[in-house]
C-alpha positions as CSV (number, residue, x, y, z in Angstrom):
1,R,150.9,-119.7,83.9
2,G,152.5,-123.0,83.7
3,Q,156.2,-123.0,82.7
4,G,156.5,-119.3,83.6
5,D,154.3,-117.9,80.8
6,W,153.5,-114.2,81.0
7,S,150.4,-112.8,79.5
8,T,150.5,-109.4,77.8
9,T,148.5,-107.8,80.6
10,R,150.7,-109.2,83.3
11,L,153.8,-108.1,81.5
12,L,152.4,-104.6,81.0
13,L,151.3,-104.2,84.6
14,T,154.7,-105.5,85.9
15,G,156.4,-102.8,83.7
16,V,154.1,-100.1,85.0
17,V,154.7,-101.1,88.6
18,L,158.5,-101.3,88.1
19,A,158.6,-98.0,86.3
20,A,156.7,-96.3,89.2
21,G,159.1,-97.9,91.8
22,W,162.2,-96.9,89.9
23,G,160.7,-93.4,89.2
24,A,160.3,-93.0,93.0
25,A,163.9,-94.0,93.5
26,V,165.1,-91.5,90.9
27,S,163.0,-88.8,92.5
28,F,164.5,-89.6,95.9
29,I,168.1,-89.4,94.5
30,L,167.3,-86.0,92.9
31,V,165.8,-84.6,96.2
32,V,168.9,-85.6,98.3
33,S,171.5,-84.6,95.7
34,P,173.4,-81.3,95.9
35,D,172.1,-78.5,93.8
36,T,175.4,-78.4,91.8
37,H,174.6,-81.8,90.3
38,L,170.9,-81.3,89.5
39,R,171.3,-79.8,86.0
40,G,173.5,-82.7,84.8
41,M,171.2,-85.3,86.4
42,L,168.1,-83.8,84.8
43,F,169.8,-83.6,81.4
44,W,170.9,-87.3,81.7
45,L,167.3,-88.3,82.7
46,M,165.9,-86.5,79.7
47,G,168.6,-87.9,77.4
48,D,171.6,-85.9,76.4
49,V,174.9,-86.6,74.6
50,H,176.5,-83.2,75.3
51,E,179.0,-84.5,77.9
52,S,179.1,-88.1,76.7
53,Y,182.5,-89.6,76.0
54,P,182.2,-92.9,74.2
55,G,185.5,-94.6,75.0
56,G,187.1,-97.6,73.4
57,L,185.2,-100.0,75.6
58,R,181.8,-98.7,74.5
59,S,182.9,-98.7,70.8
60,G,184.0,-102.3,71.3
61,I,180.7,-103.2,72.9
62,L,178.8,-101.7,69.9
63,A,181.0,-103.4,67.3
64,G,180.8,-106.8,69.1
65,A,177.0,-106.6,69.6
66,L,176.5,-105.5,66.0
67,I,178.5,-108.5,64.8
68,I,176.6,-110.9,67.1
69,A,173.2,-109.4,65.9
70,L,174.2,-109.8,62.3
71,I,175.2,-113.5,63.0
72,F,171.7,-114.1,64.3
73,A,170.0,-112.1,61.4
74,R,169.2,-115.1,59.2
75,S,167.7,-117.0,62.2
76,L,165.8,-113.9,63.2
77,N,164.3,-113.7,59.6
78,V,163.2,-117.3,60.0
79,L,161.8,-116.7,63.5
80,T,159.5,-114.0,62.1
81,L,157.6,-116.9,60.5
82,G,156.7,-118.2,63.9
83,E,158.4,-120.2,66.6
84,L,157.2,-123.7,65.5
85,R,158.0,-123.1,61.9
86,A,161.5,-121.8,62.8
87,Q,162.1,-124.8,64.9
88,S,161.0,-127.1,62.1
89,L,163.5,-125.3,59.9
90,G,166.3,-126.1,62.3
91,V,166.6,-122.8,64.2
92,D,167.4,-123.1,67.9
93,T,164.8,-120.5,69.0
94,G,165.8,-120.5,72.6
95,L,169.5,-119.8,71.7
96,V,168.5,-117.0,69.3
97,R,166.1,-115.4,71.8
98,L,168.7,-115.6,74.6
99,G,171.5,-114.3,72.4
100,L,169.4,-111.4,71.1
101,F,168.0,-110.5,74.6
102,L,171.6,-110.4,75.9
103,V,172.8,-108.3,73.0
104,A,169.8,-105.9,73.3
105,G,170.3,-105.6,77.1
106,I,174.0,-104.9,76.8
107,L,173.5,-102.3,74.0
108,T,170.7,-100.6,76.0
109,A,172.7,-100.5,79.2
110,S,175.7,-99.1,77.4
111,A,173.6,-96.4,75.6
112,V,171.7,-95.4,78.7
113,T,174.9,-95.1,80.9
114,L,176.4,-93.0,78.1
115,A,173.6,-90.6,77.3
116,G,170.5,-91.3,79.5
117,A,167.2,-92.4,78.2
118,I,166.8,-90.9,74.7
119,G,163.4,-92.0,73.6
120,F,161.9,-93.1,70.3
121,V,165.1,-93.7,68.4
122,G,164.8,-97.4,68.8
123,L,161.1,-97.4,68.1
124,V,160.8,-95.1,65.1
125,V,164.0,-95.7,63.1
126,P,163.7,-99.5,62.7
127,H,160.1,-99.1,61.5
128,L,161.1,-96.4,59.0
129,V,164.0,-98.7,57.8
130,R,161.5,-101.6,57.3
131,I,159.2,-99.3,55.3
132,W,162.0,-98.1,53.2
133,G,164.0,-101.3,52.6
134,G,162.0,-104.3,53.6
135,S,162.1,-106.7,56.6
136,D,165.4,-108.6,56.0
137,H,167.3,-108.3,59.3
138,R,170.6,-108.4,57.5
139,F,169.6,-105.0,56.1
140,V,167.4,-103.7,59.0
141,I,170.0,-104.1,61.7
142,P,172.9,-102.1,60.2
143,A,170.6,-99.6,58.6
144,S,168.9,-99.0,61.9
145,V,172.3,-98.4,63.6
146,L,173.2,-95.9,60.9
147,G,169.7,-94.3,60.8
148,G,169.6,-94.1,64.6
149,G,173.1,-92.5,64.8
150,S,172.1,-90.0,62.0
151,L,168.9,-89.1,63.9
152,L,170.9,-88.5,67.1
153,V,173.4,-86.3,65.3
154,L,170.6,-84.2,63.8
155,A,168.8,-84.0,67.1
156,E,172.0,-82.9,68.9
157,M,172.5,-80.2,66.3
158,F,168.9,-78.9,66.7
159,S,169.2,-79.2,70.5
160,R,172.1,-76.7,70.4
161,T,170.7,-74.3,67.8
162,L,166.9,-74.2,68.2
163,L,166.8,-72.0,71.2
164,A,170.5,-70.9,71.3
165,P,172.1,-70.1,73.7
166,I,169.9,-72.4,75.7
167,Q,170.6,-76.1,75.0
168,L,167.8,-78.6,75.1
169,P,168.3,-82.2,76.0
170,V,168.5,-84.4,72.9
171,G,165.7,-86.6,74.3
172,V,163.3,-83.6,74.1
173,I,164.0,-83.2,70.4
174,T,163.7,-87.0,69.6
175,A,160.4,-87.1,71.5
176,F,159.1,-84.1,69.6
177,V,160.0,-85.9,66.3
178,G,159.3,-89.5,67.5
179,V,155.8,-89.1,69.1
180,P,154.0,-87.8,65.9
181,L,156.0,-90.2,63.7
182,F,155.2,-93.2,65.9
183,L,151.5,-92.3,66.1
184,L,151.5,-92.0,62.3
185,L,153.2,-95.4,62.0
186,L,150.6,-96.9,64.4
187,R,147.7,-95.3,62.4
188,R,149.2,-96.6,59.2
189,S,149.5,-100.2,60.6
190,T,145.9,-100.2,61.8
191,A,144.3,-98.6,58.8
192,P,142.0,-100.9,56.8
193,V,143.4,-102.2,53.5
194,V,141.5,-100.9,50.5
195,R,141.6,-103.1,47.4
């Protein structure tokens, strides 16, 4: 634990505890909110883009974050070789990690405030992009942005038409697609290699 190291178990348990605490806070807010706001709140919690209005500020945040991520793409490629090797090749791993954590945090906060928590887009799409086009982050980052956006457009279309006139939250559609795909990707990554 010296120098603030976090084991995987400690990190997972902290995440579980924080999720339970914030889940209780959200439940409390839902209980004390007026009935007229509940439908919108539930759709936002399940992830929905129906009433999202991406303004110029969010578009600027996306463009700026994408540019910063692409600037770090080469260093990120080297960092995949391991931290010590990356440092020996001249990569400031602390700066790269901090920069990418900030970019990821800003992008996540911007997306969640806009549309709620839409699951599996950020998990499944980059994995599929890597399978399709390799692991070079100069390709993976922009292709993941385009693939994630395309998946959201398709999910929004299905959410409006699948049970019309009832509209489903987009997060429900992405979960129905994402869960089996992610399980398939996990199975594929743990399957023994036959030679």
